[in-house]
Residue, then its C-alpha position, 0 to 999 in steps of 0.5 A: m825540707s831544704v829548698d835545694l832538695i825540691p828539684l831532686v825530690t821532684f825528679g825522683l817522683l817523676a821517675l817513679v811515676v814514669a816507671v810505674g806508668a810504663l809497667a802498668a801500661s805494658e800490663l794493661l795493653g800488652p798481649r795476653r796470649r801465652d803458649p809453650e813456645k813463648l815460655t821456653s828459654y833461649e839465648c839470642g834466638v837460638p834454642i838451648f841445647e846444652t846445660a848451663r853448668e858447662p864451663f866457658h872457654i878461656r877465650f871468653y874471659l880473655i876477651a872480657i879482660l881486653f874490654i876492661l883493659f881498654d875501658i880503663e885506658t880510655v877512662f884514664m887517658v882522657p883526663y891526662v890528655t886534657l892536663f898533660r902540660d900541667l903534669g909535666v915529666f912526672g905525669l908523662v912517666e906515670m902515664g907511661t907506666f900505666v900504658a906499659i901495664l896495660g900493654l902487658g895485659l894485652l900481651y898476655c891476652w895475645k899470647r893466650g890466643a884471645l885475638e885469634w878467631d877460629 
């Protein structure tokens, strides 16, 4: 085994020991009382009153699109901002195109009513 892999293997083994130790401690030290109330499923502390097969409203998907849009924007804007002088006009045009496409996504979500709360 290479000397360069020793820290990696050590870290992996340490992570495994900590994970198994945490699970074992939870099982050994945790409470043992089981009752029907604790075993019922719930969502965010609210009891389930509908079936899980109901379709979601489009607003949930539109909000997910918005989160993805702005996550992608941040991931690509930070490297551009650090190198914008080196990229010149070509980089400016490319980033302008990128922001325009993201703007179209935002406009789509806005027109579909994702930004309006009832």
